[in-house]
Backbone as CSV, one residue per row, in Angstrom:
resi,resn,N_x,N_y,N_z,CA_x,CA_y,CA_z,C_x,C_y,C_z
1,MET,7.168,8.668,-16.894,7.144,9.597,-15.801,7.308,11.033,-16.312
2,LYS,6.957,11.255,-17.525,7.041,12.596,-18.089,6.182,13.549,-17.264
3,ASN,6.707,14.730,-16.989,6.004,15.747,-16.195,5.604,15.243,-14.811
4,SER,6.443,14.439,-14.211,6.128,13.851,-12.913,7.136,14.307,-11.866
5,ILE,6.646,14.535,-10.652,7.573,14.858,-9.569,8.397,13.646,-9.176
6,GLY,7.950,12.454,-9.581,8.665,11.233,-9.228,10.104,11.218,-9.672
7,LYS,10.395,11.844,-10.809,11.782,11.849,-11.270,12.671,12.737,-10.408
8,TYR,12.081,13.549,-9.555,12.836,14.407,-8.655,12.845,13.882,-7.221
9,ALA,12.123,12.814,-6.956,12.016,12.284,-5.596,13.163,11.324,-5.310
10,ALA,13.676,11.401,-4.117,14.766,10.538,-3.675,14.198,9.341,-2.910
11,HIS,15.052,8.343,-2.724,14.689,7.236,-1.831,14.956,7.670,-0.397
12,SER,14.117,7.215,0.507,14.387,7.336,1.935,13.748,6.154,2.647
13,CYS,14.428,5.644,3.650,13.855,4.596,4.501,12.842,5.187,5.472
14,ASN,12.781,6.517,5.554,11.793,7.243,6.356,11.194,8.337,5.450
15,PRO,10.387,7.931,4.467,9.932,8.851,3.423,8.835,9.805,3.879
16,ASN,8.616,10.835,3.048,7.523,11.763,3.315,6.382,11.621,2.309
17,MET,6.525,10.697,1.353,5.472,10.429,0.361,5.344,8.930,0.137
18,LYS,4.230,8.571,-0.477,4.059,7.218,-0.987,3.563,7.342,-2.420
19,VAL,3.669,6.263,-3.157,3.225,6.229,-4.545,1.936,5.427,-4.608
20,GLU,0.957,5.968,-5.307,-0.284,5.243,-5.580,-0.418,5.128,-7.089
21,ALA,-0.819,3.960,-7.562,-0.971,3.736,-9.001,-2.294,3.046,-9.278
22,GLN,-2.939,3.458,-10.350,-4.219,2.858,-10.760,-4.244,2.740,-12.271
23,ASN,-4.839,1.653,-12.744,-5.106,1.535,-14.173,-6.362,2.332,-14.480
24,SER,-6.331,3.042,-15.587,-7.493,3.802,-16.023,-7.625,3.624,-17.529
25,PRO,-8.739,4.046,-18.096,-8.886,3.931,-19.552,-7.766,4.639,-20.328
26,LYS,-7.163,5.632,-19.718,-6.084,6.371,-20.380,-4.709,5.767,-20.091
27,GLY,-4.652,4.687,-19.341,-3.377,4.077,-18.976,-3.146,4.140,-17.483
28,LEU,-1.926,3.917,-17.094,-1.571,3.916,-15.681,-1.518,5.342,-15.153
29,THR,-2.204,5.579,-14.045,-2.188,6.874,-13.375,-1.372,6.728,-12.099
30,VAL,-0.368,7.570,-11.944,0.506,7.523,-10.784,0.342,8.820,-10.004
31,GLN,0.189,8.672,-8.692,0.085,9.838,-7.817,1.108,9.699,-6.697
32,TYR,1.649,10.825,-6.295,2.561,10.884,-5.163,1.798,11.580,-4.038
33,VAL,1.645,10.878,-2.927,0.796,11.343,-1.837,1.635,11.541,-0.582
34,ALA,1.511,12.720,0.030,2.235,12.989,1.271,1.716,12.074,2.379
35,ILE,2.639,11.502,3.151,2.255,10.662,4.286,2.621,11.334,5.610
36,LYS,3.169,12.534,5.509,3.450,13.366,6.677,3.580,14.798,6.181
37,ASP,3.578,15.737,7.082,3.776,17.132,6.694,5.157,17.284,6.059
38,ILE,5.219,18.066,4.991,6.480,18.295,4.282,6.770,19.792,4.313
39,ASP,7.827,20.150,4.981,8.226,21.559,5.054,8.778,22.017,3.705
40,PRO,8.639,23.308,3.407,9.247,23.843,2.183,10.751,23.546,2.168
41,ASN,11.273,23.348,0.982,12.701,23.065,0.758,13.148,21.710,1.299
42,THR,12.198,20.832,1.643,12.517,19.471,2.061,12.551,18.592,0.823
43,THR,13.513,17.695,0.760,13.592,16.756,-0.360,12.383,15.830,-0.324
44,LEU,11.708,15.708,-1.452,10.600,14.757,-1.562,11.194,13.363,-1.660
45,SER,10.582,12.418,-0.948,11.135,11.066,-0.941,10.043,10.028,-0.764
46,PHE,10.309,8.853,-1.308,9.471,7.679,-1.050,10.398,6.478,-0.927
47,ASP,9.897,5.417,-0.339,10.701,4.212,-0.163,10.607,3.405,-1.446
48,TYR,11.706,3.330,-2.177,11.696,2.638,-3.469,11.259,1.181,-3.340
49,CYS,11.473,0.572,-2.190,11.082,-0.839,-2.002,9.566,-1.023,-1.964
50,THR,8.812,0.069,-1.833,7.353,-0.043,-1.828,6.765,0.026,-3.236
51,THR,7.639,0.129,-4.241,7.160,0.198,-5.632,7.798,-0.844,-6.543
52,GLU,8.884,-1.447,-6.123,9.633,-2.371,-6.986,9.851,-3.712,-6.288
53,ARG,9.575,-4.790,-7.014,9.798,-6.124,-6.466,11.290,-6.394,-6.284
54,ARG,12.080,-6.075,-7.303,13.516,-6.353,-7.265,14.222,-5.340,-8.159
55,PHE,15.354,-4.842,-7.722,16.126,-3.894,-8.514,17.182,-4.616,-9.329
56,ALA,17.340,-4.210,-10.573,18.413,-4.749,-11.403,19.767,-4.315,-10.851
57,ALA,19.789,-3.131,-10.260,21.027,-2.603,-9.685,20.756,-2.126,-8.255
58,PRO,20.800,-3.046,-7.273,20.623,-2.632,-5.877,21.646,-1.568,-5.507
59,PHE,21.350,-0.795,-4.478,22.264,0.283,-4.113,22.364,0.431,-2.605
60,GLU,23.432,1.076,-2.185,23.639,1.381,-0.781,22.884,2.664,-0.464
61,CYS,22.086,2.630,0.564,21.283,3.786,0.946,22.129,4.767,1.753
62,CYS,21.895,6.028,1.530,22.596,7.067,2.302,21.589,8.084,2.843
63,CYS,20.351,7.601,3.136,19.302,8.520,3.574,19.559,9.075,4.971
64,GLY,20.302,8.340,5.783,20.621,8.821,7.124,19.511,8.647,8.149
65,ALA,18.413,8.012,7.752,17.301,7.801,8.687,17.715,6.829,9.789
66,GLU,17.119,6.999,10.948,17.405,6.111,12.071,17.099,4.654,11.713
67,ASN,16.079,4.456,10.887,15.676,3.108,10.487,16.252,2.694,9.132
68,CYS,17.349,3.312,8.695,17.938,3.033,7.380,18.287,1.548,7.253
69,ARG,17.904,0.972,6.116,18.150,-0.444,5.855,19.502,-0.683,5.179
70,ILE,20.237,0.320,4.845,21.579,0.278,4.255,21.582,-0.213,2.801
71,ARG,21.085,-1.403,2.531,21.067,-1.948,1.165,19.628,-1.965,0.666
72,ILE,19.419,-1.369,-0.496,18.088,-1.276,-1.080,18.066,-2.146,-2.333
73,ASP,17.300,-3.226,-2.284,17.233,-4.086,-3.465,15.851,-4.640,-3.762
74,GLY,14.823,-4.084,-3.153,13.459,-4.415,-3.558,12.628,-5.102,-2.492
75,TRP,11.327,-5.089,-2.742,10.319,-5.637,-1.833,10.583,-7.103,-1.494
76,GLU,10.917,-7.908,-2.491,11.014,-9.349,-2.245,12.151,-9.717,-1.302
77,THR,13.103,-8.835,-1.102,14.227,-9.143,-0.216,13.990,-8.697,1.228
78,LEU,12.888,-7.998,1.458,12.595,-7.523,2.817,12.107,-8.671,3.693
79,PRO,12.496,-8.692,4.963,11.961,-9.699,5.878,10.474,-9.433,6.142
80,PRO,9.712,-10.464,6.498,8.268,-10.299,6.724,7.910,-9.160,7.687
81,ALA,8.650,-8.987,8.749,8.326,-7.914,9.700,8.466,-6.540,9.045
82,GLN,9.459,-6.373,8.183,9.649,-5.098,7.484,8.522,-4.871,6.487
83,LYS,8.117,-5.937,5.788,6.985,-5.834,4.852,5.714,-5.422,5.590
84,ASP,5.504,-5.969,6.771,4.321,-5.599,7.558,4.320,-4.102,7.860
85,LEU,5.479,-3.566,8.226,5.578,-2.135,8.533,5.346,-1.264,7.299
86,LEU,5.848,-1.720,6.155,5.777,-0.916,4.934,4.524,-1.158,4.103
87,SER,3.772,-2.191,4.412,2.658,-2.591,3.543,1.613,-1.496,3.343
88,VAL,1.426,-0.629,4.310,0.450,0.450,4.181,0.819,1.397,3.037
89,ASN,2.101,1.479,2.700,2.551,2.366,1.631,2.965,1.635,0.357
90,ALA,2.917,0.315,0.370,3.363,-0.469,-0.786,2.277,-0.538,-1.865
91,LEU,2.733,-0.619,-3.118,1.774,-0.797,-4.209,1.078,-2.146,-4.050
92,PRO,-0.200,-2.199,-4.355,-0.975,-3.428,-4.146,-0.399,-4.668,-4.831
93,TYR,0.197,-4.524,-6.023,0.680,-5.708,-6.734,1.757,-6.440,-5.935
94,LEU,2.538,-5.721,-5.164,3.577,-6.365,-4.358,2.958,-7.252,-3.289
95,LYS,1.950,-6.732,-2.612,1.276,-7.499,-1.560,0.495,-8.664,-2.163
96,GLU,-0.127,-8.446,-3.310,-0.886,-9.509,-3.972,0.036,-10.645,-4.400
97,GLU,1.204,-10.307,-4.938,2.158,-11.354,-5.330,2.627,-12.129,-4.113
98,ASP,2.875,-11.441,-3.000,3.248,-12.134,-1.763,2.133,-13.073,-1.318
99,ASP,0.884,-12.600,-1.368,-0.247,-13.445,-0.980,-0.332,-14.674,-1.871
100,ASN,-0.089,-14.525,-3.166,-0.127,-15.654,-4.100,0.976,-16.647,-3.797
101,ILE,2.152,-16.168,-3.421,3.255,-17.060,-3.071,2.891,-17.853,-1.837
102,ILE,2.303,-17.213,-0.844,1.902,-17.910,0.379,0.833,-18.966,0.060
103,ILE,-0.137,-18.620,-0.776,-1.189,-19.575,-1.152,-0.572,-20.770,-1.883
104,ASP,0.345,-20.507,-2.820,1.011,-21.596,-3.560,1.753,-22.524,-2.616
105,LYS,2.431,-21.982,-1.620,3.198,-22.807,-0.692,2.291,-23.659,0.177
106,THR,1.104,-23.135,0.515,0.210,-23.873,1.398,-0.606,-24.924,0.645
107,THR,-0.709,-24.792,-0.683,-1.511,-25.758,-1.437,-0.674,-26.896,-1.987
108,LYS,0.632,-26.820,-1.832,1.522,-27.894,-2.362,1.788,-28.925,-1.322
């Protein structure tokens, strides 16, 4: 994340950015994309659960959002309804892994 705004972005359960990632010939390309208008001097934020399957060190959220989930420990711990709400901003690999788990369960 050298020279990236990501190292300055906070977690929020009501974020103002999302993360997009693509493989390219030069390696992984990461972009931070606004998902709403961001006023000057506003903390940049994204929902960490939309980029990570599971955290080695889950944490208590203090974002203060009305929809705050309190404990942040990764995509795989979210209930299906929460995943549905967040899926538009989640990295594709998280959704693909979920789809593979569902396929595995239905084929056994």
